[in-house]
C-alpha positions, 0 to 999 in steps of 0.5 A, spaced: 825 375 538 832 378 539 835 375 546 837 382 548 828 383 548 827 376 551 832 378 557 830 381 563 837 384 565 838 391 562 845 391 557 850 392 560 848 391 567 851 384 568 857 386 571 854 392 575 855 392 582 849 393 588 845 388 584 844 391 577 845 384 573 839 382 577 832 382 575 829 388 577 822 386 581 816 386 579 813 392 581 820 397 580 818 399 574 810 401 577 814 404 583 818 408 577 811 411 575 807 413 581 814 416 584 815 421 577 807 423 577 807 425 585 814 428 584 811 433 579 805 435 583 807 442 583 803 447 587 807 453 588 810 452 581 804 456 577 804 462 583 811 463 584 814 468 581 807 472 583 809 470 591 816 472 589 813 479 586 809 480 592 815 481 597 816 487 593 823 484 590 822 487 584 822 484 576 829 483 575 831 480 581 825 475 581 827 473 574 834 472 577 831 468 583 827 464 578 834 463 573 837 461 580 833 454 579 835 452 572 843 455 574 842 450 580 841 445 576 847 447 570 852 447 575 850 441 579 850 437 573 858 437 573 858 432 579 851 429 581 853 422 576 858 420 582 852 420 587 849 415 583 855 411 582 857 412 590 850 411 593 845 408 587 838 412 584 834 409 589 838 414 595 838 419 590 832 419 588 829 420 596 835 424 598 833 430 591 826 430 594 828 432 601 833 436 599 827 439 595 822 439 601 826 443 605 828 448 599 820 450 598 820 450 606 825 456 606 821 458 600 815 458 603 816 460 610 822 467 607 825 464 612 831 469 613 829 474 608 832 474 601 838 470 602 832 465 605 829 465 598 836 465 595 837 458 598 830 455 597 832 455 590 839 453 590 836 447 594 831 446 590 835 446 583 840 442 587 835 436 590 831 436 582 839 434 579 840 429 584 833 426 582 833 428 576 840 424 574 838 417 575 831 419 574 830 418 566 836 413 565 832 408 570 826 407 565 832 403 560 834 400 566 828 397 568 826 396 562 830 394 556 827 394 551 827 401 547 821 400 544 817 399 550 821 404 554 820 409 549 813 408 550 813 409 556 816 415 557 811 418 552 805 415 557 809 417 563 810 425 560 802 425 558 800 423 565 806 429 568 802 434 564 796 431 567 799 432 574 803 439 572 796 441 570 791 440 576 797 441 583 798 447 578 790 450 578 790 447 585 795 452 588 793 458 584 786 458 588 789 457 594 794 461 594 789 467 594 787 465 601 794 462 604 800 463 600 804 458 605 800 452 604 802 451 597 808 450 599 807 446 605 803 442 599 808 441 594 813 439 599 808 434 602 808 431 594 816 431 595 815 426 601 810 422 597 815 422 591 820 419 597 816 414 599 814 412 593 821 411 590 823 406 596 819 400 591 824 401 586 829 397 591 837 397 590 837 397 582 844 400 580 845 405 573 851 400 568 856 403 565 854 405 557 856 399 551 855 400 543 849 399 541 848 393 538 844 396 532 848 397 526 844 404 524 843 407 531 847 413 532 853 413 535 860 417 535 865 414 539 868 419 545 862 424 544 858 423 551 852 425 546 852 419 543 851 422 537 844 426 538 847 432 539 843 435 533 836 432 538 840 436 544 840 442 540 832 443 538 830 440 544 835 446 549 833 451 544 825 450 544 825 447 551 829 453 554 826 459 551 818 456 552 819 454 559 822 461 561 816 464 558 811 459 562 815 461 568 817 468 568 814 471 562 807 470 562 807 470 570 809 477 570 804 479 564 798 477 567 800 478 574 803 485 574 801 488 566 794 485 565 793 484 572 789 478 572 785 475 579 789 468 581 784 464 580 783 466 573 792 467 572 792 459 575 787 458 569 790 461 564 796 458 566 793 451 566 792 452 559 799 451 556 799 444 561 792 442 558 795 444 550 802 439 552 798 433 555 794 433 548 799 433 543 804 429 548 799 424 547 798 425 539 806 426 538 807 418 537 801 418 532 803 424 528 810 420 528 807 414 524 804 419 518 808 426 518 816 426 517 820 428 523 822 434 519 815 438 518 813 436 527 819 439 529 818 446 525 811 446 527 814 447 534 818 451 533 813 455 529 808 454 534 813 457 540 815 464 536 808 465 534 806 465 541 812 470 543 809 474 537 803 474 539 806 476 546 809 482 543 803 484 539 797 484 544 795 483 551 788 482 549 785 476 553 783 472 548 790 472 543 793 471 550 789 465 551 792 463 543 799 464 546 799 459 551 796 454 548 800 455 541 807 455 547 804 449 550 803 446 543 810 446 542 813 445 548 809 438 550 811 436 543 817 437 545 820 431 549 817 425 545 819 427 539 826 428 542 825 421 545 823 418 539 829 421 536 833 418 541 830 411 540 836 408 537 841 409 542 841 404 548 838 404 554 844 407 558 847 412 553 840 414 552 838 415 559 845 420 560 844 424 553 837 425 557 840 428 563 845 432 560 841 435 556 836 437 561 841 441 564 843 444 559 835 446 558 837 449 565 843 453 562 839 456 556 833 457 561 837 461 566 840 465 560 833 468 557 830 469 565 836 473 567 837 477 560 829 478 559 828 480 567 833 486 565 829 487 558 821 487 563 824 490 568 827 496 564 820 496 562 822 494 555 816 487 555 815 487 546 823 488 546 823 481 550 818 477 547 821 479 540 827 477 541 825 471 544 821 469 538 827 472 533 832 466 538 827 460 536 827 462 529 833 463 528 835 458 531 830 453 528 831 455 521 839 454 523 837 446 526 833 445 521 838 446 515 843 442 518 838 436 519 840 430 514 835 426 511 836 420 515 832 421 522 836 415 526 843 418 523 841 425 523 844 427 529 851 424 528 852 428 521 850 434 523 855 434 528 861 431 523 
């Protein structure tokens, strides 16, 4: 066994200030796990579009407000990293959850009307940007062994899907009786997550250093660490899939089909059930199937889902479409994390953060353009267009993929 795996000190953390070089407390990783689960109790998320629509904002404005969240995450990414260096991960997690809670309360109470909704979405997005800037990198710091860190990420993601599913169904049911309560519950989850984050301790994120693995993809001077190909895949697939889940499908179900809120919540939960199942099986599939085949399958699932939504509004095909969307989106993260596993922990963490920021940008663009199309009554065109983006971009990405999985991102960029 290598010395790096025997040491409890994360590589690159020896000289970092604020205790990064010290061995993390035994409960720090467990506290981070608990934090990540509680922070995903999104009681409000499935009904957010319905909430905005019921306030007579119009389809285009409602979709734009949804997109504002991702836009804020993208813009905040330019400077939130400095906060981590100044205050440390624990402070950013706690502070980010408090900011998110404030944004949720602004939205739920509709304080200030439309400007208040705008401010609430900005605060929610900024709070998430603060937490996301340190959440994934912390895994690599608290568990320096790459293989174990990847397994932790995959296992955590499975639990996250379960939490999102349960809280989403509960939120849809509660929303039928009282709209404000779902936002209060999400804000309380933020407060509980902030409390859990205090158990992480005074860990600091170390500066990256070159990986000891000679086969690891590296690209000196590039923020991607040679992972640009995986980033392109993730941003394309997740950017479109999440826009469909957050904005397009709620519009189709709530406005066009006019399903009840209870059924609305159950139908959206199909997405999380499918994502949960595929996330749990992705690691096993990677051991027996080529990565390129799995990537093509995820892209095909998302494109097929959008084609179904473009061609029918019947309940059973819509359920199939939602399930396909969940399968594609749910597998994207573990597949990408596997592709990034050769990077050293700090670099992998930073790449993951930037990748999520770019996904927010793609999500924003798709939601805004899609909202304009939906508002103008061009529902099939929006779905067909989104499917075409996934299909064409996916073909280009797969065609650019080199044969060697570990070296492919760097080669794809060169």
